[in-house]
Every structure is written in C-alpha cells, then in structure tokens.
All heavy atoms as TSV, in Angstrom:
chain	resi	resn	atom	element	x	y	z
A	1	MET	N	N	133.791	176.947	276.233
A	1	MET	CA	C	132.760	177.634	276.978
A	1	MET	C	C	132.936	179.143	276.802
A	1	MET	O	O	134.037	179.668	276.924
A	1	MET	CB	C	132.860	177.257	278.454
A	1	MET	CG	C	131.769	177.815	279.286
A	1	MET	SD	S	131.817	176.965	280.872
A	1	MET	CE	C	131.070	178.158	281.889
A	2	ASN	N	N	131.850	179.817	276.523
A	2	ASN	CA	C	131.872	181.269	276.310
A	2	ASN	C	C	131.964	181.977	277.652
A	2	ASN	O	O	131.144	181.758	278.535
A	2	ASN	CB	C	130.599	181.690	275.573
A	2	ASN	CG	C	130.642	183.120	275.140
A	2	ASN	OD1	O	131.338	183.957	275.713
A	2	ASN	ND2	N	129.876	183.417	274.117
A	3	LYS	N	N	132.935	182.846	277.809
A	3	LYS	CA	C	133.137	183.549	279.076
A	3	LYS	C	C	132.800	185.036	278.974
A	3	LYS	O	O	133.267	185.833	279.759
A	3	LYS	CB	C	134.576	183.376	279.545
A	3	LYS	CG	C	134.884	181.942	279.904
A	3	LYS	CD	C	136.229	181.856	280.550
A	3	LYS	CE	C	136.458	180.431	281.020
A	3	LYS	NZ	N	137.384	180.375	282.115
A	4	ASN	N	N	131.982	185.403	277.973
A	4	ASN	CA	C	131.579	186.785	277.806
A	4	ASN	C	C	130.307	187.072	278.588
A	4	ASN	O	O	129.380	186.272	278.586
A	4	ASN	CB	C	131.334	187.093	276.330
A	4	ASN	CG	C	132.622	187.123	275.559
A	4	ASN	OD1	O	133.438	188.005	275.766
A	4	ASN	ND2	N	132.817	186.149	274.684
A	5	ILE	N	N	130.292	188.218	279.253
A	5	ILE	CA	C	129.115	188.692	279.976
A	5	ILE	C	C	128.848	190.106	279.498
A	5	ILE	O	O	129.769	190.930	279.436
A	5	ILE	CB	C	129.345	188.686	281.496
A	5	ILE	CG1	C	129.557	187.261	281.972
A	5	ILE	CG2	C	128.180	189.342	282.225
A	5	ILE	CD1	C	129.953	187.143	283.425
A	6	LEU	N	N	127.602	190.394	279.156
A	6	LEU	CA	C	127.238	191.710	278.659
A	6	LEU	C	C	126.256	192.384	279.607
A	6	LEU	O	O	125.216	191.831	279.927
A	6	LEU	CB	C	126.600	191.607	277.269
A	6	LEU	CG	C	126.002	192.896	276.702
A	6	LEU	CD1	C	127.085	193.951	276.484
A	6	LEU	CD2	C	125.259	192.603	275.409
A	7	PHE	N	N	126.625	193.572	280.061
A	7	PHE	CA	C	125.719	194.444	280.797
A	7	PHE	C	C	125.292	195.526	279.823
A	7	PHE	O	O	126.132	196.089	279.116
A	7	PHE	CB	C	126.414	195.112	281.991
A	7	PHE	CG	C	126.680	194.212	283.146
A	7	PHE	CD1	C	127.824	193.439	283.192
A	7	PHE	CD2	C	125.788	194.138	284.207
A	7	PHE	CE1	C	128.091	192.610	284.269
A	7	PHE	CE2	C	126.043	193.313	285.292
A	7	PHE	CZ	C	127.188	192.547	285.324
A	8	THR	N	N	124.022	195.851	279.770
A	8	THR	CA	C	123.557	196.934	278.922
A	8	THR	C	C	122.564	197.780	279.694
A	8	THR	O	O	121.779	197.256	280.484
A	8	THR	CB	C	122.968	196.415	277.600
A	8	THR	OG1	O	122.618	197.526	276.780
A	8	THR	CG2	C	121.763	195.542	277.828
A	9	ALA	N	N	122.631	199.072	279.496
A	9	ALA	CA	C	121.739	199.995	280.196
A	9	ALA	C	C	121.082	200.911	279.175
A	9	ALA	O	O	121.700	201.308	278.190
A	9	ALA	CB	C	122.520	200.820	281.211
A	10	SER	N	N	119.820	201.247	279.430
A	10	SER	CA	C	119.094	202.117	278.512
A	10	SER	C	C	118.935	203.529	279.066
A	10	SER	O	O	118.308	204.369	278.439
A	10	SER	CB	C	117.719	201.522	278.201
A	10	SER	OG	O	116.941	201.443	279.378
A	11	SER	N	N	119.491	203.781	280.241
A	11	SER	CA	C	119.433	205.128	280.821
A	11	SER	C	C	120.675	205.355	281.668
A	11	SER	O	O	121.359	204.412	282.068
A	11	SER	CB	C	118.177	205.287	281.688
A	11	SER	OG	O	118.290	204.527	282.872
A	12	LEU	N	N	120.942	206.618	281.956
A	12	LEU	CA	C	122.097	206.939	282.792
A	12	LEU	C	C	121.896	206.443	284.215
A	12	LEU	O	O	122.853	206.030	284.872
A	12	LEU	CB	C	122.346	208.449	282.772
A	12	LEU	CG	C	122.683	209.030	281.398
A	12	LEU	CD1	C	122.876	210.533	281.497
A	12	LEU	CD2	C	123.897	208.359	280.795
A	13	LYS	N	N	120.663	206.444	284.686
A	13	LYS	CA	C	120.359	205.939	286.033
A	13	LYS	C	C	120.659	204.441	286.122
A	13	LYS	O	O	121.277	203.982	287.081
A	13	LYS	CB	C	118.891	206.218	286.371
A	13	LYS	CG	C	118.502	205.819	287.766
A	13	LYS	CD	C	117.056	206.191	288.042
A	13	LYS	CE	C	116.636	205.754	289.433
A	13	LYS	NZ	N	115.233	206.084	289.715
A	14	SER	N	N	120.247	203.707	285.110
A	14	SER	CA	C	120.531	202.262	285.077
A	14	SER	C	C	122.028	202.006	284.974
A	14	SER	O	O	122.567	201.094	285.610
A	14	SER	CB	C	119.823	201.602	283.898
A	14	SER	OG	O	118.436	201.686	284.039
A	15	ALA	N	N	122.716	202.812	284.166
A	15	ALA	CA	C	124.164	202.654	284.019
A	15	ALA	C	C	124.865	202.862	285.349
A	15	ALA	O	O	125.758	202.094	285.713
A	15	ALA	CB	C	124.692	203.638	282.976
A	16	ALA	N	N	124.444	203.875	286.112
A	16	ALA	CA	C	125.050	204.149	287.417
A	16	ALA	C	C	124.847	202.993	288.385
A	16	ALA	O	O	125.705	202.714	289.220
A	16	ALA	CB	C	124.490	205.441	287.997
A	17	ALA	N	N	123.718	202.310	288.270
A	17	ALA	CA	C	123.442	201.172	289.146
A	17	ALA	C	C	124.217	199.927	288.724
A	17	ALA	O	O	124.653	199.141	289.568
A	17	ALA	CB	C	121.942	200.870	289.156
A	18	LEU	N	N	124.407	199.736	287.418
A	18	LEU	CA	C	125.045	198.516	286.912
A	18	LEU	C	C	126.569	198.580	286.856
A	18	LEU	O	O	127.238	197.545	286.947
A	18	LEU	CB	C	124.515	198.196	285.513
A	18	LEU	CG	C	123.081	197.710	285.443
A	18	LEU	CD1	C	122.632	197.600	283.992
A	18	LEU	CD2	C	122.928	196.373	286.150
A	19	LEU	N	N	127.133	199.768	286.692
A	19	LEU	CA	C	128.591	199.873	286.547
A	19	LEU	C	C	129.380	199.283	287.716
A	19	LEU	O	O	130.359	198.566	287.481
A	19	LEU	CB	C	129.003	201.318	286.292
A	19	LEU	CG	C	128.864	201.770	284.849
A	19	LEU	CD1	C	129.045	203.272	284.718
A	19	LEU	CD2	C	129.859	201.033	283.966
A	20	PRO	N	N	128.990	199.531	288.969
A	20	PRO	CA	C	129.752	198.905	290.068
A	20	PRO	C	C	129.718	197.381	290.022
A	20	PRO	O	O	130.718	196.727	290.321
A	20	PRO	CB	C	129.063	199.428	291.332
A	20	PRO	CG	C	128.369	200.675	290.908
A	20	PRO	CD	C	127.975	200.450	289.480
A	21	ILE	N	N	128.593	196.824	289.610
A	21	ILE	CA	C	128.470	195.365	289.519
A	21	ILE	C	C	129.360	194.838	288.398
A	21	ILE	O	O	130.080	193.844	288.568
A	21	ILE	CB	C	126.999	194.961	289.294
A	21	ILE	CG1	C	126.134	195.441	290.459
A	21	ILE	CG2	C	126.872	193.451	289.099
A	21	ILE	CD1	C	124.641	195.403	290.189
A	22	ALA	N	N	129.323	195.515	287.251
A	22	ALA	CA	C	130.151	195.104	286.119
A	22	ALA	C	C	131.636	195.184	286.479
A	22	ALA	O	O	132.409	194.269	286.174
A	22	ALA	CB	C	129.838	195.970	284.900
A	23	CYS	N	N	132.039	196.269	287.138
A	23	CYS	CA	C	133.444	196.423	287.525
A	23	CYS	C	C	133.862	195.351	288.530
A	23	CYS	O	O	134.981	194.833	288.451
A	23	CYS	CB	C	133.686	197.821	288.091
A	23	CYS	SG	S	133.697	199.111	286.832
A	24	GLN	N	N	132.993	195.023	289.452
A	24	GLN	CA	C	133.307	193.977	290.427
A	24	GLN	C	C	133.523	192.642	289.720
A	24	GLN	O	O	134.494	191.936	289.994
A	24	GLN	CB	C	132.186	193.849	291.458
A	24	GLN	CG	C	132.384	192.714	292.451
A	24	GLN	CD	C	133.641	192.864	293.288
A	24	GLN	OE1	O	133.953	193.959	293.734
A	24	GLN	NE2	N	134.352	191.781	293.496
A	25	MET	N	N	132.619	192.300	288.791
A	25	MET	CA	C	132.774	191.050	288.036
A	25	MET	C	C	134.057	191.075	287.214
A	25	MET	O	O	134.770	190.077	287.131
A	25	MET	CB	C	131.584	190.828	287.109
A	25	MET	CG	C	130.366	190.292	287.795
A	25	MET	SD	S	129.126	189.874	286.572
A	25	MET	CE	C	129.350	188.111	286.554
A	26	GLY	N	N	134.346	192.221	286.587
A	26	GLY	CA	C	135.548	192.342	285.770
A	26	GLY	C	C	136.813	192.185	286.583
A	26	GLY	O	O	137.797	191.609	286.116
A	27	SER	N	N	136.804	192.687	287.810
A	27	SER	CA	C	138.004	192.611	288.656
A	27	SER	C	C	138.333	191.179	289.079
A	27	SER	O	O	139.457	190.890	289.459
A	27	SER	CB	C	137.845	193.505	289.883
A	27	SER	OG	O	136.894	192.968	290.779
A	28	GLU	N	N	137.356	190.295	289.005
A	28	GLU	CA	C	137.601	188.890	289.349
A	28	GLU	C	C	138.381	188.164	288.255
A	28	GLU	O	O	138.900	187.069	288.485
A	28	GLU	CB	C	136.271	188.188	289.618
A	28	GLU	CG	C	135.566	188.737	290.845
A	28	GLU	CD	C	134.159	188.201	291.026
A	28	GLU	OE1	O	133.717	187.334	290.227
A	28	GLU	OE2	O	133.487	188.650	291.963
A	29	LEU	N	N	138.443	188.752	287.057
A	29	LEU	CA	C	139.203	188.216	285.924
A	29	LEU	C	C	138.830	186.774	285.570
A	29	LEU	O	O	139.659	186.001	285.095
A	29	LEU	CB	C	140.716	188.337	286.177
A	29	LEU	CG	C	141.237	189.745	286.425
A	29	LEU	CD1	C	142.721	189.705	286.770
A	29	LEU	CD2	C	140.978	190.639	285.225
A	30	ARG	N	N	137.586	186.413	285.790
A	30	ARG	CA	C	137.110	185.074	285.437
A	30	ARG	C	C	136.308	185.074	284.142
A	30	ARG	O	O	136.083	184.028	283.547
A	30	ARG	CB	C	136.259	184.503	286.565
A	30	ARG	CG	C	137.075	184.247	287.813
A	30	ARG	CD	C	136.289	183.772	289.006
A	30	ARG	NE	N	135.066	183.085	288.716
A	30	ARG	CZ	C	134.111	182.879	289.594
A	30	ARG	NH1	N	134.252	183.319	290.834
A	30	ARG	NH2	N	133.016	182.245	289.276
A	31	ASN	N	N	135.852	186.262	283.733
A	31	ASN	CA	C	135.044	186.407	282.533
A	31	ASN	C	C	135.483	187.650	281.779
A	31	ASN	O	O	136.178	188.508	282.317
A	31	ASN	CB	C	133.558	186.560	282.904
A	31	ASN	CG	C	133.017	185.355	283.606
A	31	ASN	OD1	O	132.906	184.292	283.027
A	31	ASN	ND2	N	132.692	185.502	284.880
A	32	TYR	N	N	135.046	187.747	280.530
A	32	TYR	CA	C	135.225	188.963	279.750
A	32	TYR	C	C	133.939	189.764	279.912
A	32	TYR	O	O	132.890	189.384	279.395
A	32	TYR	CB	C	135.469	188.653	278.277
A	32	TYR	CG	C	136.705	187.816	278.050
A	32	TYR	CD1	C	136.597	186.483	277.680
A	32	TYR	CD2	C	137.969	188.369	278.211
A	32	TYR	CE1	C	137.726	185.712	277.476
A	32	TYR	CE2	C	139.098	187.606	278.007
A	32	TYR	CZ	C	138.976	186.276	277.640
A	32	TYR	OH	O	140.090	185.516	277.446
A	33	VAL	N	N	134.015	190.839	280.663
A	33	VAL	CA	C	132.828	191.625	280.987
A	33	VAL	C	C	132.749	192.818	280.039
A	33	VAL	O	O	133.714	193.565	279.874
A	33	VAL	CB	C	132.854	192.094	282.457
A	33	VAL	CG1	C	131.611	192.902	282.790
A	33	VAL	CG2	C	132.967	190.892	283.397
A	34	HIS	N	N	131.581	192.980	279.422
A	34	HIS	CA	C	131.319	194.076	278.494
A	34	HIS	C	C	130.204	194.940	279.065
A	34	HIS	O	O	129.312	194.449	279.759
A	34	HIS	CB	C	130.847	193.530	277.135
A	34	HIS	CG	C	131.827	192.626	276.476
A	34	HIS	ND1	N	132.661	193.035	275.463
A	34	HIS	CD2	C	132.103	191.310	276.678
A	34	HIS	CE1	C	133.405	192.024	275.070
A	34	HIS	NE2	N	133.081	190.963	275.796
A	35	PHE	N	N	130.243	196.239	278.731
A	35	PHE	CA	C	129.190	197.163	279.148
A	35	PHE	C	C	128.825	198.047	277.958
A	35	PHE	O	O	129.695	198.664	277.349
A	35	PHE	CB	C	129.651	198.043	280.309
A	35	PHE	CG	C	128.542	198.871	280.886
A	35	PHE	CD1	C	127.786	198.398	281.946
A	35	PHE	CD2	C	128.231	200.112	280.354
A	35	PHE	CE1	C	126.753	199.145	282.467
A	35	PHE	CE2	C	127.195	200.867	280.867
A	35	PHE	CZ	C	126.453	200.379	281.921
A	36	ALA	N	N	127.529	198.089	277.639
A	36	ALA	CA	C	127.052	198.915	276.526
A	36	ALA	C	C	125.965	199.853	277.020
A	36	ALA	O	O	125.075	199.444	277.774
A	36	ALA	CB	C	126.507	198.037	275.408
A	37	LEU	N	N	126.044	201.099	276.601
A	37	LEU	CA	C	125.017	202.084	276.919
A	37	LEU	C	C	124.171	202.308	275.677
A	37	LEU	O	O	124.678	202.702	274.632
A	37	LEU	CB	C	125.643	203.408	277.368
A	37	LEU	CG	C	124.660	204.530	277.695
A	37	LEU	CD1	C	123.784	204.154	278.890
A	37	LEU	CD2	C	125.402	205.825	277.979
A	38	MET	N	N	122.883	202.033	275.791
A	38	MET	CA	C	121.929	202.211	274.694
A	38	MET	C	C	120.932	203.265	275.142
A	38	MET	O	O	119.908	202.943	275.732
A	38	MET	CB	C	121.225	200.885	274.399
A	38	MET	CG	C	122.169	199.742	274.087
A	38	MET	SD	S	123.031	199.948	272.535
A	38	MET	CE	C	121.714	199.693	271.394
A	39	SER	N	N	121.244	204.509	274.894
A	39	SER	CA	C	120.453	205.607	275.442
A	39	SER	C	C	120.375	206.757	274.457
A	39	SER	O	O	121.226	206.901	273.582
A	39	SER	CB	C	121.110	206.081	276.745
A	39	SER	OG	O	120.556	207.272	277.195
A	40	ARG	N	N	119.355	207.601	274.624
A	40	ARG	CA	C	119.251	208.825	273.831
A	40	ARG	C	C	120.202	209.896	274.348
A	40	ARG	O	O	120.395	210.917	273.715
A	40	ARG	CB	C	117.823	209.368	273.867
A	40	ARG	CG	C	116.885	208.596	272.979
A	40	ARG	CD	C	115.576	209.323	272.865
A	40	ARG	NE	N	114.820	209.136	274.102
A	40	ARG	CZ	C	113.608	209.602	274.303
A	40	ARG	NH1	N	113.006	210.313	273.394
A	40	ARG	NH2	N	112.985	209.378	275.439
A	41	SER	N	N	120.774	209.682	275.491
A	41	SER	CA	C	121.699	210.651	276.076
A	41	SER	C	C	122.880	210.875	275.137
A	41	SER	O	O	123.367	209.955	274.494
A	41	SER	CB	C	122.206	210.139	277.419
A	41	SER	OG	O	123.276	210.913	277.865
A	42	GLY	N	N	123.371	212.080	275.086
A	42	GLY	CA	C	124.520	212.395	274.256
A	42	GLY	C	C	125.851	212.118	274.918
A	42	GLY	O	O	126.894	212.397	274.357
A	43	ILE	N	N	125.851	211.548	276.108
A	43	ILE	CA	C	127.077	211.282	276.859
A	43	ILE	C	C	127.895	210.202	276.141
A	43	ILE	O	O	127.354	209.234	275.617
A	43	ILE	CB	C	126.740	210.868	278.308
A	43	ILE	CG1	C	127.974	210.900	279.196
A	43	ILE	CG2	C	126.087	209.505	278.350
A	43	ILE	CD1	C	127.654	210.745	280.678
A	44	ASP	N	N	129.205	210.412	276.097
A	44	ASP	CA	C	130.051	209.377	275.509
A	44	ASP	C	C	130.594	208.484	276.631
A	44	ASP	O	O	130.461	208.792	277.813
A	44	ASP	CB	C	131.157	209.960	274.642
A	44	ASP	CG	C	132.190	210.773	275.402
A	44	ASP	OD1	O	132.268	210.661	276.637
A	44	ASP	OD2	O	132.936	211.515	274.755
A	45	ILE	N	N	131.199	207.394	276.250
A	45	ILE	CA	C	131.641	206.396	277.229
A	45	ILE	C	C	132.694	206.960	278.183
A	45	ILE	O	O	132.659	206.686	279.381
A	45	ILE	CB	C	132.148	205.128	276.505
A	45	ILE	CG1	C	130.979	204.397	275.858
A	45	ILE	CG2	C	132.880	204.199	277.458
A	45	ILE	CD1	C	129.907	203.911	276.827
A	46	ASP	N	N	133.613	207.761	277.682
A	46	ASP	CA	C	134.638	208.330	278.567
A	46	ASP	C	C	134.012	209.231	279.630
A	46	ASP	O	O	134.409	209.202	280.793
A	46	ASP	CB	C	135.675	209.113	277.763
A	46	ASP	CG	C	136.541	208.209	276.910
A	46	ASP	OD1	O	136.704	207.025	277.280
A	46	ASP	OD2	O	137.046	208.678	275.876
A	47	GLU	N	N	133.022	210.021	279.236
A	47	GLU	CA	C	132.333	210.888	280.198
A	47	GLU	C	C	131.520	210.050	281.189
A	47	GLU	O	O	131.511	210.341	282.383
A	47	GLU	CB	C	131.431	211.874	279.465
A	47	GLU	CG	C	130.843	212.933	280.367
A	47	GLU	CD	C	130.037	213.970	279.598
A	47	GLU	OE1	O	129.962	213.907	278.354
A	47	GLU	OE2	O	129.464	214.840	280.264
A	48	LEU	N	N	130.863	209.022	280.703
A	48	LEU	CA	C	130.100	208.125	281.583
A	48	LEU	C	C	131.020	207.503	282.628
A	48	LEU	O	O	130.680	207.460	283.811
A	48	LEU	CB	C	129.430	207.019	280.762
A	48	LEU	CG	C	128.660	205.978	281.561
A	48	LEU	CD1	C	127.368	206.566	282.105
A	48	LEU	CD2	C	128.371	204.758	280.706
A	49	ARG	N	N	132.178	207.065	282.195
A	49	ARG	CA	C	133.147	206.471	283.129
A	49	ARG	C	C	133.596	207.489	284.168
A	49	ARG	O	O	133.658	207.188	285.356
A	49	ARG	CB	C	134.350	205.930	282.361
A	49	ARG	CG	C	134.016	204.711	281.523
A	49	ARG	CD	C	135.192	204.279	280.699
A	49	ARG	NE	N	136.279	203.881	281.596
A	49	ARG	CZ	C	137.299	203.138	281.232
A	49	ARG	NH1	N	137.409	202.734	279.992
A	49	ARG	NH2	N	138.223	202.816	282.104
A	50	ALA	N	N	133.911	208.701	283.730
A	50	ALA	CA	C	134.391	209.742	284.646
A	50	ALA	C	C	133.324	210.123	285.674
A	50	ALA	O	O	133.615	210.227	286.874
A	50	ALA	CB	C	134.823	210.973	283.860
A	51	VAL	N	N	132.102	210.305	285.217
A	51	VAL	CA	C	131.009	210.706	286.113
A	51	VAL	C	C	130.746	209.636	287.172
A	51	VAL	O	O	130.402	209.944	288.316
A	51	VAL	CB	C	129.719	210.978	285.301
A	51	VAL	CG1	C	128.494	211.072	286.175
A	51	VAL	CG2	C	129.883	212.240	284.468
A	52	ASN	N	N	130.942	208.381	286.800
A	52	ASN	CA	C	130.666	207.275	287.721
A	52	ASN	C	C	131.906	206.766	288.439
A	52	ASN	O	O	131.864	205.736	289.105
A	52	ASN	CB	C	129.967	206.138	286.966
A	52	ASN	CG	C	128.555	206.501	286.621
A	52	ASN	OD1	O	127.679	206.479	287.479
A	52	ASN	ND2	N	128.324	206.886	285.377
A	53	GLY	N	N	133.021	207.469	288.308
A	53	GLY	CA	C	134.232	207.101	289.033
A	53	GLY	C	C	134.876	205.812	288.572
A	53	GLY	O	O	135.559	205.141	289.344
A	54	VAL	N	N	134.681	205.461	287.313
A	54	VAL	CA	C	135.254	204.232	286.774
A	54	VAL	C	C	136.635	204.557	286.211
A	54	VAL	O	O	136.779	205.374	285.311
A	54	VAL	CB	C	134.349	203.645	285.663
A	54	VAL	CG1	C	135.000	202.435	285.031
A	54	VAL	CG2	C	132.978	203.299	286.238
A	55	ASP	N	N	137.664	203.895	286.760
A	55	ASP	CA	C	139.023	204.143	286.296
A	55	ASP	C	C	139.580	202.900	285.608
A	55	ASP	O	O	138.855	201.956	285.319
A	55	ASP	CB	C	139.917	204.605	287.450
A	55	ASP	CG	C	139.996	203.591	288.581
A	55	ASP	OD1	O	139.660	202.399	288.359
A	55	ASP	OD2	O	140.390	203.971	289.690
A	56	GLU	N	N	140.874	202.900	285.377
A	56	GLU	CA	C	141.524	201.794	284.665
A	56	GLU	C	C	141.498	200.478	285.440
A	56	GLU	O	O	141.730	199.419	284.864
A	56	GLU	CB	C	142.965	202.169	284.316
A	56	GLU	CG	C	143.081	203.347	283.365
A	56	GLU	CD	C	142.360	203.110	282.048
A	56	GLU	OE1	O	142.468	202.007	281.488
A	56	GLU	OE2	O	141.686	204.044	281.592
A	57	SER	N	N	141.224	200.522	286.727
A	57	SER	CA	C	141.168	199.288	287.509
A	57	SER	C	C	139.896	198.480	287.212
A	57	SER	O	O	139.790	197.326	287.606
A	57	SER	CB	C	141.251	199.593	289.008
A	57	SER	OG	O	140.092	200.259	289.453
A	58	CYS	N	N	138.961	199.081	286.526
A	58	CYS	CA	C	137.724	198.396	286.138
A	58	CYS	C	C	137.995	197.620	284.853
A	58	CYS	O	O	138.145	198.199	283.787
A	58	CYS	CB	C	136.608	199.419	285.932
A	58	CYS	SG	S	135.040	198.674	285.440
A	59	HIS	N	N	138.084	196.317	284.953
A	59	HIS	CA	C	138.419	195.462	283.809
A	59	HIS	C	C	137.161	195.121	283.022
A	59	HIS	O	O	136.702	193.985	283.008
A	59	HIS	CB	C	139.119	194.189	284.275
A	59	HIS	CG	C	140.409	194.451	284.969
A	59	HIS	ND1	N	141.564	194.745	284.280
A	59	HIS	CD2	C	140.727	194.529	286.276
A	59	HIS	CE1	C	142.548	194.953	285.129
A	59	HIS	NE2	N	142.062	194.825	286.357
A	60	VAL	N	N	136.613	196.141	282.368
A	60	VAL	CA	C	135.401	195.996	281.575
A	60	VAL	C	C	135.673	196.554	280.185
A	60	VAL	O	O	136.349	197.575	280.041
A	60	VAL	CB	C	134.216	196.739	282.241
A	60	VAL	CG1	C	132.999	196.755	281.350
A	60	VAL	CG2	C	133.866	196.102	283.582
A	61	ILE	N	N	135.138	195.896	279.195
A	61	ILE	CA	C	135.241	196.368	277.815
A	61	ILE	C	C	133.996	197.211	277.548
A	61	ILE	O	O	132.877	196.706	277.626
A	61	ILE	CB	C	135.319	195.179	276.843
A	61	ILE	CG1	C	136.513	194.299	277.196
A	61	ILE	CG2	C	135.380	195.664	275.400
A	61	ILE	CD1	C	136.444	192.901	276.635
A	62	PHE	N	N	134.191	198.492	277.289
A	62	PHE	CA	C	133.075	199.407	277.103
A	62	PHE	C	C	132.748	199.568	275.631
A	62	PHE	O	O	133.633	199.666	274.786
A	62	PHE	CB	C	133.399	200.775	277.711
A	62	PHE	CG	C	133.385	200.761	279.208
A	62	PHE	CD1	C	134.533	200.489	279.923
A	62	PHE	CD2	C	132.210	201.007	279.906
A	62	PHE	CE1	C	134.521	200.465	281.309
A	62	PHE	CE2	C	132.190	200.984	281.282
A	62	PHE	CZ	C	133.350	200.709	281.985
A	63	HIS	N	N	131.443	199.621	275.354
A	63	HIS	CA	C	130.940	199.817	273.999
A	63	HIS	C	C	130.041	201.041	274.010
A	63	HIS	O	O	129.083	201.098	274.779
A	63	HIS	CB	C	130.148	198.596	273.533
A	63	HIS	CG	C	130.946	197.331	273.580
A	63	HIS	ND1	N	131.797	196.950	272.566
A	63	HIS	CD2	C	131.048	196.377	274.538
A	63	HIS	CE1	C	132.371	195.803	272.896
A	63	HIS	NE2	N	131.943	195.432	274.084
A	64	GLY	N	N	130.339	202.001	273.165
A	64	GLY	CA	C	129.576	203.239	273.135
A	64	GLY	C	C	128.526	203.265	272.057
A	64	GLY	O	O	128.215	204.321	271.538
A	65	LYS	N	N	127.999	202.136	271.709
A	65	LYS	CA	C	127.000	202.085	270.655
A	65	LYS	C	C	125.678	202.643	271.151
A	65	LYS	O	O	125.154	202.254	272.175
A	65	LYS	CB	C	126.786	200.649	270.166
A	65	LYS	CG	C	128.025	200.025	269.603
A	65	LYS	CD	C	128.500	200.766	268.384
A	65	LYS	CE	C	129.746	200.133	267.829
A	65	LYS	NZ	N	130.389	200.899	266.833
A	66	GLN	N	N	125.158	203.573	270.375
A	66	GLN	CA	C	123.852	204.134	270.665
A	66	GLN	C	C	123.011	203.974	269.410
A	66	GLN	O	O	123.529	204.078	268.295
A	66	GLN	CB	C	123.949	205.598	271.064
A	66	GLN	CG	C	124.716	205.783	272.358
A	66	GLN	CD	C	124.878	207.253	272.711
A	66	GLN	OE1	O	124.844	208.099	271.859
A	66	GLN	NE2	N	125.053	207.515	273.988
A	67	PRO	N	N	121.739	203.716	269.552
A	67	PRO	CA	C	120.894	203.546	268.363
A	67	PRO	C	C	120.997	204.761	267.440
A	67	PRO	O	O	121.051	205.896	267.911
A	67	PRO	CB	C	119.482	203.430	268.937
A	67	PRO	CG	C	119.675	203.016	270.348
A	67	PRO	CD	C	120.994	203.606	270.785
A	68	SER	N	N	121.012	204.518	266.143
A	68	SER	CA	C	121.159	205.617	265.193
A	68	SER	C	C	119.963	206.564	265.229
A	68	SER	O	O	120.070	207.715	264.848
A	68	SER	CB	C	121.346	205.074	263.779
A	68	SER	OG	O	120.239	204.276	263.425
A	69	LEU	N	N	118.835	206.104	265.706
A	69	LEU	CA	C	117.648	206.946	265.804
A	69	LEU	C	C	117.419	207.422	267.229
A	69	LEU	O	O	116.311	207.750	267.611
A	69	LEU	CB	C	116.411	206.184	265.303
A	69	LEU	CG	C	116.474	205.723	263.855
A	69	LEU	CD1	C	115.246	204.889	263.516
A	69	LEU	CD2	C	116.598	206.899	262.916
A	70	ARG	N	N	118.470	207.510	268.022
A	70	ARG	CA	C	118.321	207.821	269.440
A	70	ARG	C	C	117.628	209.147	269.696
A	70	ARG	O	O	116.945	209.307	270.691
A	70	ARG	CB	C	119.664	207.785	270.162
A	70	ARG	CG	C	120.612	208.869	269.776
A	70	ARG	CD	C	121.946	208.701	270.508
A	70	ARG	NE	N	122.921	209.629	270.049
A	70	ARG	CZ	C	123.068	210.861	270.502
A	70	ARG	NH1	N	122.297	211.292	271.451
A	70	ARG	NH2	N	123.976	211.656	270.005
A	71	LEU	N	N	117.787	210.130	268.840
A	71	LEU	CA	C	117.174	211.434	269.071
A	71	LEU	C	C	115.711	211.481	268.640
A	71	LEU	O	O	114.970	212.356	269.061
A	71	LEU	CB	C	117.973	212.533	268.354
A	71	LEU	CG	C	119.402	212.698	268.857
A	71	LEU	CD1	C	120.132	213.732	268.021
A	71	LEU	CD2	C	119.421	213.091	270.323
A	72	THR	N	N	115.297	210.531	267.825
A	72	THR	CA	C	113.920	210.540	267.355
A	72	THR	C	C	113.082	209.426	267.976
A	72	THR	O	O	111.880	209.399	267.791
A	72	THR	CB	C	113.866	210.405	265.822
A	72	THR	OG1	O	114.511	209.195	265.437
A	72	THR	CG2	C	114.536	211.592	265.161
A	73	SER	N	N	113.700	208.525	268.686
A	73	SER	CA	C	112.970	207.417	269.315
A	73	SER	C	C	112.009	207.944	270.365
A	73	SER	O	O	112.334	208.829	271.154
A	73	SER	CB	C	113.944	206.442	269.965
A	73	SER	OG	O	113.245	205.443	270.666
A	74	THR	N	N	110.805	207.396	270.376
A	74	THR	CA	C	109.810	207.823	271.363
A	74	THR	C	C	109.594	206.773	272.445
A	74	THR	O	O	108.780	206.937	273.324
A	74	THR	CB	C	108.450	208.116	270.685
A	74	THR	OG1	O	108.022	206.941	270.010
A	74	THR	CG2	C	108.591	209.274	269.702
A	75	SER	N	N	110.337	205.689	272.377
A	75	SER	CA	C	110.184	204.628	273.361
A	75	SER	C	C	110.606	205.126	274.744
A	75	SER	O	O	111.677	205.683	274.909
A	75	SER	CB	C	111.050	203.423	272.974
A	75	SER	OG	O	111.028	202.461	274.000
A	76	PRO	N	N	109.756	204.919	275.776
A	76	PRO	CA	C	110.131	205.355	277.121
A	76	PRO	C	C	111.358	204.645	277.671
A	76	PRO	O	O	112.061	205.171	278.531
A	76	PRO	CB	C	108.900	205.039	277.967
A	76	PRO	CG	C	108.064	204.137	277.169
A	76	PRO	CD	C	108.465	204.291	275.728
A	77	GLU	N	N	111.680	203.450	277.164
A	77	GLU	CA	C	112.838	202.722	277.642
A	77	GLU	C	C	114.132	203.391	277.184
A	77	GLU	O	O	115.197	203.114	277.698
A	77	GLU	CB	C	112.826	201.272	277.137
A	77	GLU	CG	C	111.733	200.434	277.748
A	77	GLU	CD	C	110.403	200.562	277.030
A	77	GLU	OE1	O	110.373	201.071	275.883
A	77	GLU	OE2	O	109.391	200.194	277.607
A	78	MET	N	N	114.061	204.247	276.193
A	78	MET	CA	C	115.252	204.865	275.632
A	78	MET	C	C	115.525	206.248	276.198
A	78	MET	O	O	116.313	206.992	275.673
A	78	MET	CB	C	115.121	204.973	274.109
A	78	MET	CG	C	115.113	203.623	273.415
A	78	MET	SD	S	116.622	202.695	273.675
A	78	MET	CE	C	117.780	203.729	272.834
A	79	SER	N	N	114.873	206.642	277.297
A	79	SER	CA	C	115.120	207.982	277.832
A	79	SER	C	C	116.172	207.967	278.900
A	79	SER	O	O	116.621	207.000	279.366
A	79	SER	CB	C	113.860	208.595	278.378
A	79	SER	OG	O	112.958	207.689	278.887
C-alpha cells in the first residue's frame, strides 16, 4: 500500500494555509508527507519554511520544484 501523500500549493497564501495541515499529518508518522510549491514566486523552500514557522519537527519532505516558465506564465492559478 502506498503511504505517500502530496500537498501542493500554487501561491504563498495557499502554502501558508496548507503547511500546518501537512506538518500535523507528518508528525503522526503514519504516512510519507510531501509538500511542493508550484508558484511564480521567487521564494525558495528554506525561506518558505522560515516565514511560516516550519522547523525540523515538521516531518514533511519538501520539494522546491517550480515550473520552468514561472516568470512568463499568465495563468491566474500561478500567481
């Protein structure tokens, strides 16, 4: 059985709302919780974690993948 859970956010506002939920799930140590930020924002994962108060106690695997066309994308979901 696959125990991976992926949270993904397309904006910093969404990331701020989802990070506490992801960290709570990760702290239960029942699943492998992943978090990916897909945004045009230039923020890196370490800065995102610091701004949102996420420390080492958050058992989440972070992925800093951003679309390669993030600066030229016109999709409103990517702002």
